[in-house]
GULORO-535727 format. One record per residue: residue in three letters; x, y, z of N, C-alpha, C in turn. Coordinates in pm, whole numbers, plus 50000, padded with zeros to 5 digits. Example, Ala and Ser with C-alpha at 12.3 -4.5 7.8 and 13.67 -1.06 7.14 Angstrom:
BEGIN
ALA513194943150780512304955050780513204967050780SER512854977550708513674989450714512905000350787
END
This chain:
BEGIN
MET210847444108885209717444008903209347427408898VAL209577417708923209477406608905208907402709111LYS210197409509149209947404409280209367411609417GLU209067426609291207747435609381206717431209347ILE206477429709205205177418909217204517407609310ALA205627398509335205447386309393205347386609500LEU205917399909586205737405309709204407409809744SER204107416309622202907423209622201527410309683ALA201717400109560201007391809528200627387609694ALA201667386609795202247374409884201567381710012ALA201417392609959200567403010103199317405610063GLY199127398309918197157401409891197277385209965LEU197347373009935197997365110000197057360310133MET197957368410201198267366110367197227374810402MET196777386910356195377397210392194177388710361GLY194057379110211192987368910237192867355710295MET193817355810416194017341210487193827350310611ALA193167362210619192787369110773191227362710764PHE190427360610650189367361910689189047346010664PRO187817341110647187327327310642187267328110502LYS187527311010485188837301610523189747303810508PRO191087306410591190657297310762191087305110876GLY191047319110786190457330710921191127337111041TYR192547335610984193537339411060193627355511094SER192957357111198193597372111197194157382511234PHE195027376111295196167386311320196847385411221LEU196747376311111197407382610950196867396510970ALA195717403410948195677413310840196417423510941TRP197077424811041197937432111094199337431511078PHE199427427911010200577426010924201297423710780GLY199827420210731199867409510624200417415710491MET199837430710508200187444010405201107446210433VAL202047445910494203717453510508204397447610373PRO204877436410304205577435010218205027444910097PHE203777443210051203217456009949203277465609958LEU203047472810069203707486610148204917488210154MET206157483210146207667485610145207707486709998VAL207097476809942207577478509755206947491509735LEU205317494209789204677512509785205667521209776ARG206277516609906207297529009969208227535609839SER208857526509769210087528809694209417533109520THR207987527909472207487528709340206667539609300ALA206367537209194205357551309129204347547709025GLY204007556008971203577555408837202177540308813ARG203017537108733202307526908621203267512908704GLN204337512108776204857500008854204087502308963ALA203587512909042202527508209171201537506909159PHE200597508709008199357504608994199657489308954ARG200757484408886201077471708908200537467108997CYS201807468609117202027459609258200847460409294GLY199567472209326198137472609381197557459609333PHE197727460409203196797451809117196827434609140TRP197837438309147198097420709177198067418909291PHE198537426509457197977427509525196527424109572GLY195377430409523194447428209456193937420809426LEU194597412909361194127399209240194517389909315ALA195447386509402195497377509532194677382809659PHE194357388609697193277392409826192087386809776TYR191417395809630190147391209667189957378909533GLY191167375209516190727362209399190407348109552TRP191447352809660191347346409741190227344309831LEU189517357809830188497359209868187267361609863PHE186597362109733186037359209643186037343509587TRP186817331709610186067324009558184937312709595TRP184187319209647183307311209654182537315909556VAL182547327109470181867333909389181957322609255THR183257310009274183187304709126182077292209142LEU181057295609253179617287909238178797290109146PHE178867302309129177967308708958179027304308871GLY179797305208862180807304408695182137312708763TYR183397306408637184617310308674184687328808625LEU183487329608504184077339308460183217360008520PRO181607352708613181887364808755182747363908828TRP183457351908867184617353008963186057364208907ALA186127358208788187227370908752186917383008696ALA185607386008720185277394808638185567408408775LEU184647401208898184697408208994185667410109037THR186667395309113187887402509147188517404409031ALA188757410608934189447418208837189117434208862ILE187927434108888187197454308913187467460209052THR187777450109167188497454709252189617459109286ALA190717444909216192127443309199191787455009148GLY191357464009031191517482109004192047490309021LEU190827486009166190587497509310191847499709353THR192727483909406193487486009502194637490209436GLY194827488609318195807494809187195597510509211LEU194757515209167194267532709209194907532109340PHE194227530009463194647530109558196377533509573ALA196757524209510198627522909506199077534309479TRP198427532309365199237546709210199407553409300SER197777563909346197637575509457198527572809538ALA198537565109621199357563409730201367567809696ALA200887560609594202737562709559202707577609567ALA201777580909427201517599209423201897610109536VAL200897606609607201137609809761202467612009854CYS202757596709890203767599009937205097592509945ARG205357586109831206507579409781207217592009850ARG208547595609887209867596009960209347610510057ALA208047606510096207827617710170207737614310368PRO208077624510470208347619410575207277610610617GLY207887602010714206687589110798205417596810805GLY205537609010848204087612110916203497616310775VAL203817621810664203067623910517202757606310478TRP203467596610531203047582510470201927580210535LEU202147579910723201457575110838199797579610752ALA199907593710734198337597210692197927600910595GLY198677597610466198157593210375197447579510336VAL198437569610354197787556210291196917549110369PRO196487551410493195637552310547194067553610496ALA194657568710495193647578410435192737574010324LEU194187569510197193747565710103192727555010070TRP193777545710153193107532210128191827533110166LEU191187536310294189707539810342188807542610238LEU189547560510140188897564310080188217557209910TRP188987548909941188847542909789187837525909796ASP187997524909957187467513409976185677518710004TRP185657531610031184897538110084183527540809931ALA184797543409848183697547609742182937532109676ARG183287519909696182967509609682181097506009717THR181137520109848179487524209866178617529409772LEU179547538109714179047547309613178527548509452LEU177917530209463178027524409295176717525909312GLY175507529009374173867525109326174027509709357PRO173537511109250172817496209247173577485509200LEU175567488409169176777480509168177297484909246ALA176957491209392177427489209503177617475309555PHE179297470509583179497456309665180577460909772THR180037454209885181027469709959182257453910020TRP181887439809990182627427010070184137429310061GLY184447422810160186017425810229186557431310271GLY186137442610356186177453310403187647445010567LEU188547454310519189387446810639188787448010810GLY188027457010786187677457510958187107446210983TYR186297437810892185477425210947186227415510962SER187657414810941188597405410967188207402411103GLN188157411011217188287413911342187077412511425ALA185957407411346185227404111376184637396711543GLY186337384111584185847382111665186517378711763TRP187187397111818188037399811872187787411611928ILE187017410212095185757416612118186427432012177ALA188057428912229188697446412245188577456412080VAL188947445512016189257456511925187897460911850LEU186767455111840185377454211799184647467211851GLN185247469812018184097478012054184417497311978VAL185267496011884185947510711874184727514011727ALA184337503411724183167504711569181667514611613SER181337513311761180727520711809180427536611798LEU182267538411781182557554111729182467559111568THR183537545711525183847547511355183297538511277GLY182507530911347181637520511226183087510511226VAL183167499111102183837488211063185207503410973TRP184937512210988185527517210914187087523811053GLY186657527711095187957532411179188617514011225ILE187807504111206188827492711246189847491411101THR189077493110989190397494310911191737502410901PHE191017514710903191587522410974192827521411017LEU192447514311168193007513211273194737498711201ILE193907486911105194337480311035196047484311005VAL195177493910857196207497310797196837509810811LEU196767514610897197947523911000198697517911043PHE198777503611124199807498111206200587487411102ASN200067484710976200497483310866201687492110786ALA200867503610768202107516510713202987515210798ALA202667516310949204217519911000204887515911019LEU204357498611058205307488111026206497487310952ALA205907486010804206687485710706206957496010690ASN206757515010707208127524910683209297520910832LEU208847512010894210087506311050210987500210942LEU210357486510910211487481710807211787483810661PHE211097487910627212027502210465212937506810551CYS212467515110624214157527010674214967519010706ALA214947509310794215757503710846216377497410744LEU216147487810637216867477310531217217486510440HIS217267497910439217347509610308217757522810374ASN218357523610476218897537110512220477534310465SER220957527110396222007529710326222177549610303ASP223947547510247223957565010222223437567310077LEU223267560209976222317565809866220477568809863LEU220317559710005219427569110053218517574010199ARG219637577610203220217586310390219287595910341SER218357598110425218017615010431216287614210568GLU216017625410579214967623610645213767612210619ALA213167616610536212887606510506212557594510523TYR213447585710521213927571610528214617571410692ALA214777583910729215957579710894214427569411036VAL215657560511054215007549611135214407553311285ARG215217563011352214157572711445212887572311451PRO212857581211396211587586511358210527578711310ALA211187572511217210117558111149210037549311329ALA210877543511421210447542311508209467543511624VAL209807556711648208967563411746207887565611686HIS207447566811513206367561911472205267551811465PHE205957541611489205747528511477205297531711674ALA206037535811736205497528811845204287537911900ILE204607544611826203157561611880201827551611828VAL201897542211697200867538111639200467526411669ALA201557519511794201157502711869200777508412002GLY200777518212022200247528012135199417536512115LEU198467538212018196917538212003196547526612017VAL196737512811931195757502811877195827498212062ALA196897500212109196827490912283195277501712357ALA195927516812318194727525112418193527517212376VAL193017511412219191927513912151190997498012223CYS192117488612241191897476812267191357475312413LEU192167484812509192017486612616190597495112675ALA190467502512585189027513212604187877502012566GLY188637491212495187337483012415186917472112494LEU188027467312636187077459112687186737467512820ALA187097478212814186187489112967185037487812889SER184787488312806183567493012739182387481112685ALA183067470612705182187455212618181427446112797ARG181047452512886180417450112968179187452812907GLU178817436712910177217432912931176207437413019SER176607444213110175337450413170175537459113145LEU176367468113037175797482113033174347481812913TYR174247470512847173087467812798172337457312850THR171757454112933170547445912969169847453013045GLY168757451013115167587454313158166787461313090GLY165217461413177164437469013120163537460313031ASP162227462212970161837456712877162627443212770SER162037436912770162897425012658161507422012540LEU162397416912448161657405812342161677390712297ARG161157383112318162087364812339161347364212191ILE162927362612136162317357012006163507342311984ALA162417335211875162797322311889163737323911696VAL164927317211690165217318611555165127308011519ILE164457302111361164657285511283165807288411181GLN165677273811179167077270111092166957260711026GLY166317260010931165937243310853166887240110826GLY168107247910767169227235310724169177229010555ILE168317230210566167667225110415169067225010221GLU169827214110229170587214010174170447216710044ASN169337218009970168717217909853169117230409878SER168557238609704168257248509732166577254509706LYS166437266209625165087266409629164547260709472LEU165347260509376165357260109235165267245809211SER165447231409314165337220809372163747217509390PRO163607205509306162037199109344162037198609432ASP162427192909524162327186809619162457198109737TYR162247208209730162987220809828160967219809897ALA160327220109817158667222109917158657215110006VAL158567201909964159037190710049159407186910198GLN160897188910125161697189410313161097202610398PHE160877218810297160337227210409159037228310502GLU158187214710443156777213510537157867206110629GLU158437198410582159077184410729160077195710788ARG160567206410779161087209710904160687219410920TYR159697231210876159617243310901158357249611017PRO157377241510983156647240811063156717230211197PRO156897217111242157617212811297158257217911443LEU159717223511327160837236211403159877245911503THR158797250511420157887265311459157407260011587LEU157267254311581155607248411681156687240711792GLU158127233911783158887232511877159327250711925ALA159137258311889159897267611922158767275311995GLY157647268211971156667276112047156417275312188CYS156877264612215157597256912422157637268012483PHE159187277612417159507288712468158827301012449GLN157647296912429156947308112409157967322512395PRO157787322012243158667337912264157427342812189HIS157867358612201156747371112099156867371111966LEU158247364011941158707363911801159427359211764ILE158537348911639159847339711579160087340311429LEU161297339811404161717342311259162797331711210TRP162277333511035161867326810900162927337610845PRO163827325610780164357334710691164437344010548GLU164587344310456164347355010366164247344210259THR163257351410162162817340410090162487324910071VAL162057321510221161827309010260161087298110210LEU159957305610171158917302210158158437296110041PRO158407282709968158387272309832157547281709723ASP157067289509763155677299809698155617315609751PHE155297321009667155187336609738153967339809792TYR154557341409920153647345110051151897348810070ARG151917364509952150397368609932150057360709859GLN150327360709716149867347509636149517336309612SER149777330609760149427316209751149147316209916PRO147697311409888146747310909976147147300210070ARG147967289710018147767278310099148937285010175MET150067292710153151457298510220150587308610334GLU149807317310311149357322010363148287310610506ALA147727307010467146787300010560147977292210688LEU148857287810590150397276710699150717284610821VAL151067299010760151737306810889150607312710956ALA149577315110895148167319710992148207312911084ASP148237297111056148047287211186149027283711261LEU150197285211223151137285111298151457297211419THR150847306511372150937321811478149897317011543ARG148777314211503148127308011625148177297111714LYS148907289011648148867277111764150387281811876THR150857290911841152157289811884151597305612001GLY150937312811957150637325811998151427337712014SER152647335611876153767341011803153177353911690ALA154117360011707154157363311552155357358811506ILE155167361111334155997351911275156657363111164LEU157547364611164158487373311002159407363810974VAL158147367610840158647354810728159277364110569GLY160477355310518160847362110387160267355110286SER159437363110195159107359010119159397367709952GLN158907367409848159107374609707157407379509732ASP157567389609620156327397209615156387403209542VAL154487402909528154127410809344153767420709443ARG153657431709342152867447809361152887454209233ASP151537456709203151557468609062152417457408956GLY152977444808929153537439808853155077437508832GLU155167447408977156777447909023157117435109109TYR158397427509138158627416509200159447424909327TYR159287425709476160097426409596160587414709645ASN161457417709677162337403209797161847413809977THR160467404610058160177407010137160257403210226ALA160037410410381159667406310513158567407710510PHE157727399510617156327396310628156217394610767LEU155797408010872155387403411003153697400510987VAL153507386111058152357380511095151967384211241GLY150657388411282150627384211421150197370411443PRO149927372411557149837360611665147827357311627ASP147617367911522145867361711523145837358411310GLY147247357911269147317355911190147687369111014LYS147277376011106146867386711058148067395110957THR148637401010836149677406810859149797421110932LEU150927426411019151077437711048152047448111000GLY152547441910866153917447610833154527440410763ARG155557447510596156287444510589157637456110562TYR158467445510514159917455110454159997447810379ASP160917457110244161077462710092162287450810065LYS163547446310073164957448110097165207460509962ALA165657471710004166467484309911167397482209836GLN167897475209908170007470909840170017459509764LEU169877460409644169307447709591170937448109517VAL171047433509512172587422409458172437426509296PRO173437435209272173997437409110174287423809098PHE173397422208924173357411408839172927394208950GLY172417395809055171727386509110170097390709089GLU169687403609164168557404909244168277417109107ALA169007425009040168847429808948170027433708832VAL169507439708792170677436508629170897449308555PRO171807459208582171497469108486172217463908355LEU171297469108236171647469708120171137452408081ARG169977452108131169947428308090169587431607966ARG169277439307858169007439707735170477437407691PHE171387436807706172607436407643173147422007727LEU172637417507804173297403407870172077393607918PRO171617387907745170667383807673170907364107728SER171977360807791172487344907879172767348008014LEU172367358908085172417354308209171707343208309GLU170547342408262170037333108335171087315808329SER171857311808265173027302208274173257301408371PHE173597313608412174427317608549173747314608688GLY172217308508675171587310608749170347323608810VAL171077335908712170037352008739169087350608721PRO168387354808794166217350008755166297358608623ALA165327354108556164497359308452163897377208452TYR164277380608547163407387908578164147399408701ASP163937413708671164567421308831163737422908920LEU164367423609049163657429509163163437444209130SER162217449709231161927466609259162867468009419PRO163237477009376164107480909529162917486709658GLY162917483209800161747486809876162077504009880PRO161307508509942161267531509953162077534810066GLY163287525510160163267531510247163837515410358HIS164717527410458164967510910598163937514510689TRP162847518310686161587520610778161687509110854PRO161757512811042161827500811123159987494611144MET160027481611176158997476111200158227473111325GLY156977481611405156987476211558155847462511601TYR156487461111690155947452211744155847448811919ARG154297447611969154817444512114155127461112177GLY155007471412164155167486112146156617488312113ARG158157477912049159257474812048158967481011874SER160477486411833160787490211707161727484111681PHE161467473511578163577468211501163417468211366GLY164797470411349164767470811186165037460111082VAL164457453811028164997444210974165867447910839VAL167347440710833168007441910727167837427710639ILE167857426010498167517409510426168697410910382CYS169427394510392170357393010335172057402510291SER172257401610155173457415610153173857428110206GLU171837437010245172067444010330172827450110417SER172987431710481174157435810611175437443410574MET175957438210411177137442210412177627463310392PHE176127469210439176147483510422176747482910596PRO177087492010613177027497510735176207506510741ASP175307518410678174617526610642173047523910620ILE172917509810575171827504010636170997501710711ALA171887494110854171617492510962171477506111061ALA172537513810984172017532211093170927535111058ALA170787530810983169487540810914168627539210981SER168197526311001167417519711071167547522611220ALA168637528511281168117531111380168007543411433ARG168717549811396168007563311337166987569511341LEU166057556811253164737559411248163767554511335GLY165007551111446163897544511533163997529911570ALA164827526111510164737511211575165537506111678GLU165057500211755166137498311888166107479411896LEU166407474511826166597459611741167027461111614LEU168087451311614168487448411476167527432111381ILE167417431511302166857414911248167727413011120VAL168437405411114168797400510995168377384610993ILE167187385310839167237375010763168307374710637THR168397364410591169577355910499168757339710419ASN169177340710294169497328810256170837327010224ASP171387322210257172817319710272172957307510156ALA171897296110137172137284610114173197287509913TRP173257296009921173497300509754174917298409779PHE175747295609884177117297809945177607283809963GLU176167275209972177227257309986178257258510182ARG178927255710108179977248210255181017260010199THR180807270610116181927275610120182507285210257ALA183397297010178183837306510342182677310710374ALA182077321710257180977329710228180357331410310PRO179157318310383178997320410504179267327010610ALA180767322410673181367328710761181557345010724GLN181937343510588182427359510582181207365110651HIS180287364010513178987371710582178917374110725PHE178837364810769178117366310915178787377811004GLN180417376411001181557390911029180647401711044MET180037401210923179097416810898178077419711000ALA177477410710990176467411411137176677415611284VAL178237410411263178617411311416178997425711458LEU179377432711303179947446011331178627454311296ARG177377455111244176467461711229175987458811419ALA175367450011499175987447211585175847460611701VAL177457458711687178177465311795178697483811748GLU178647487511619177937503011525177067508711597ASN175737500011576174447502711658174077500411796ARG175117491911918174877489112009173347482112008ARG173077477711939171657471611916171497451211948TYR171067448611998170887428012025170267432911847LEU171627422811809171157415211633170547401911675ALA169267397011626169277383211577169347375811397ARG169907372311354170487367811203169647354611244CYS169257348711106168317340711047168427338910935ALA169307326610972169827322710777169127307110763SER169127307710634168557293210608169307278510659THR170797283610601171527272510607172437275810717GLY172507287510801173397290910887174257299210847ILE174757307510860175297312411043174177319511080SER173067312111150172007321711268172277325111391ALA172137331911438172847333711576172297347311648VAL172597348311725171637361711840173047368811861ILE173567381011874174317390011938174277401111996SER175447402612066174687413012177175237429212125PRO175077438212206175517450912134177457450612152THR177737446712223178857436312248180077429112144GLY179507426912066179777415211942179947402212016ARG179667396812113179397384412157178297371012147ILE178767367712057177507354112017177067345812134LEU176017352812198175207349112276174687331212262GLU174047327312093173357316712080173937316511917ARG174337304211869174717302111732174357288111702ALA174297290211547173457279411455174627273311377ASP175367263611383176497261911261175977257411104LEU176757258911050175477258910900175217243610894TYR174017240910828173007229410769172707223110894SER172907233511028171997226011169170967225311118ARG170187212711161168597221711203168417225711329GLN167797234811359168277244311531167127252011536VAL166937259211644165937265711688166797269611810LEU167107283811747167487291711856167097302111965THR166787302312106165977309712140167087324512218GLY166627333812186166977344812301166147356012366THR166967362012459166467377012500166877390612451LEU165907394512357166737408212269165957424912407HIS166987429912439167027442512507166947449012432PRO165357460912416165677472712345166717483212377ARG167247491212293168117501812350167437509512252SER167027525712301166747533012187167827543212201GLN169757543912306170437557912262171097550212136THR171207562012092171907560611947173547566811968THR174357554111896175977556311883176677562811799LEU177527569711828178287582111741178177577811635PHE178697568911586178847563111450177257564811456THR176107556711460175007557011427174457574311352ARG174777577911416174677597811428175137601811301HIS176687600211314177647609111169178177594711063GLY177487584111091177797569111010179427578310920LEU179347592210850180037593610721181897602810812ALA181897603610922182727608010989184127605410999VAL184127590610971185717581410923186077590910860PRO185277584110641185517586410549186077606110529TRP185387613610608185307625410625186587630110692PHE187007623810757188227628610878189257618610775CYS188847613910671190337606810596190567616310516PHE189597623810432189077633410337190217645310396ILE189977645810491190287660310547192207661110600LEU192527644410688193587641310661194417639210577LEU194057641610452194817634210350195227651110241ILE193877658610280194547666910240195617678010311GLY195577675010395196417678410536198267673910464ALA197697664910458199367654510416199427665410324LEU198377662310210199017678810102200097680710125PHE199017692010252199537702110227201177702110252TYR201277691510358202377695610431203347690710363LYS203277676610235204207678210200204487690710095ALA204147694910048203977709809984204957718110075TRP204757721310165204947725210211206277726410269LEU207107712510280208307708510283209257713310126ALA207897707010082209177707209922209467722809875GLY208617729610015209207741209938210187750110045GLY210537734510097211717750010177211747754410297ARG210677752710374210007759010490210297754110622ILE210667742810627211137741810727212547730910698
END
């Protein structure tokens, strides 16, 4: 069993390395193979153990940045998500062990995706960081299928390819007299792998054909400027207010030289609450008048005794035109379930009060155009940006404060999610991050402008509004439902074979 656990953990490490850092995205296409080969011949508790160790290695590597907030939160988050991969392994072994290749190729990716999707269903505890599809955010050819399937489709393809390769190698290595059977025949496994490889190649070729920027330009446009202050100190530092004054007003005036329609500031960038601070209101209003541009500014807000993480849209005349309250809060960061039983959370940097979720993902309007605002961790959830697009958002804007992540891999991992949100909904997307990575992203996932970590920079770009909705925008749950149906079909087929009917 030690060998099987070691192989599973090694596979988990390879999958972790497909993400930043180091970001060897090609590893995602075969990193799972040792783990899945082990899974092909184990069952029950052994399968769960292998899956758990795969998850410990994968998520332990991926979530290492959580140690910024303490080793206990990192260990807890890693163990919980590793438990889900253990459940995946247990269920996959129960469904697919000693089953023909067709059942294996249907069951493994379907189960992986369903367990991955289940992480979105935990309400205020939902945390979906680490979906395998995000590892391909830099590959334009692979990305395009997301407009049909979302990130779920890319995840499915990755696991399907790994499963086909693992099945072929397992059959080739174990096709002895002891194991000789139709379930482990090499020739069908080779055929299955060729079909899957052909499918992946076809998806990439179709992606290249659909990634022409000319398909998504033309018509009206909105000129934007993205302000990245790059302040090293966190907002808890006594020096933050001084550095804010030194950077954001001058950078905003510099941006005004480009005559943008809209200037973006990051999430909770103000050193004080916007509406509760006359000085902050006056500062933002003065800058809008001097630049002749609207400013989207992130700040906390208090209304009726409740706290919100809010984006305010302030018009060129200094008046507030609209606001969006963050609806999906960070568990144990912005809202703490059962807080009264956890009295010492403040020692981990958790605020002493909970934020309240906003009422929904309603777009904002400006200059006759509609844009959806996504605040920080909301970009983890494909359905949030899609909901804005369904409600009429023609552009997407992400504002985030990634200063908490410092110089770890987290800012790059977080950035990958914004790329997928742009492609899924075929919307131009502007991302404004306090310390980076800020960017302007096209509907095909190309990075048009970019500001790296801790640079002090103004990005400018032209966003072309689009009202057409993608298949994913309209039917975001199609892939999870497809996987559920695929799994049921695999179970029926396996039962039919067991009955000796073919």
